[in-house]
C-alpha positions in Angstrom: 118.9 81.2 83.9 117.3 83.4 87.0 115.8 86.6 86.5 117.6 89.7 88.2 115.7 91.2 91.1 114.9 94.8 91.1 113.3 97.2 93.2 110.2 96.3 94.8 110.7 92.4 94.2 109.7 89.9 96.7 111.2 87.6 98.8 110.1 85.2 101.8 112.0 84.0 104.8 111.8 83.2 108.3 112.7 85.6 111.3 113.7 84.2 114.6 113.8 87.2 116.7 110.2 87.0 118.2 107.2 89.1 117.3 103.8 90.5 119.1 102.2 87.3 117.4 104.7 84.6 118.4 105.1 83.0 121.6 108.9 83.6 122.3 111.8 84.5 120.6 113.4 81.7 118.6 109.7 80.7 117.2 109.9 80.3 113.6 107.7 83.0 111.5 107.3 83.5 108.0 107.6 87.4 106.6 107.6 88.6 103.1 110.9 90.8 102.1 110.8 93.8 99.6 113.7 95.0 98.1 114.3 98.7 99.0 117.6 99.7 98.9 119.2 98.9 95.4 121.9 100.1 92.9 120.3 103.4 92.0 122.7 103.7 89.0 121.9 100.2 87.2 118.6 100.2 85.8 116.3 97.4 84.0 113.2 99.0 82.8 113.7 102.0 84.5 114.1 100.6 87.9 117.1 100.1 90.0 118.6 96.5 90.6 119.2 94.6 93.7 123.0 93.5 94.1 124.8 91.9 96.6 125.0 93.8 100.2 121.6 96.0 98.9 119.0 95.9 101.7 115.2 95.0 102.3 112.6 95.5 104.6 110.7 92.4 105.8 107.2 92.9 106.8 107.9 92.0 110.5 109.9 95.3 110.4 113.4 94.1 110.3 116.1 94.9 107.8 117.4 92.3 105.6 120.8 92.2 103.2 121.3 90.2 99.8 124.2 88.1 100.6 124.0 85.5 98.0 124.3 86.8 94.0 125.9 86.0 90.6 129.7 85.3 90.4 129.3 86.4 86.7 127.0 89.2 86.3 128.1 92.3 88.3 126.7 96.2 88.6 129.0 98.3 90.3 131.2 95.8 91.2 128.7 93.7 93.1 127.0 90.7 91.8 123.5 90.9 91.0 121.0 89.1 93.2 118.6 87.2 91.5 115.4 84.8 91.7 116.2 82.2 94.5 119.0 83.9 95.7 119.3 84.3 99.5 119.8 87.0 102.1 119.6 87.6 106.0 117.5 89.0 108.9 119.5 90.0 111.6 118.4 86.4 112.8 117.1 84.3 109.7 117.2 84.3 106.2 115.2 84.6 103.3 115.0 83.4 99.5 113.9 85.8 96.4 110.9 84.8 94.7 110.5 85.2 91.1 110.7 88.9 90.2 107.2 90.5 89.3 108.8 93.7 88.0 111.5 92.3 85.9 110.2 89.8 83.3 113.0 89.3 80.9 116.3 90.1 82.1 118.1 87.4 83.3 121.9 86.4 84.8 124.1 83.6 85.5 
């Protein structure tokens, strides 16, 4: 069963929008994502959790959105975002890495 992602947890993915260090738009560049906008009313270990639709910020400067989440466990009417769930860049996607801030709260 995967761990639930919470504020500050990481993901990794590919952005295709072009960046100063890449040769052209459409070149795949891998960036880290951090959950930054979360459900502020539902906490795990004192930190807000990530739910479907919440935003993150990639190290390339683009915002991301959590799009895959649990269909069984919800917070504030939305599925919780978990380890291995994916999200979108404006052009590309990411996968949530194993949470470092939550080591013992899981969801199907």
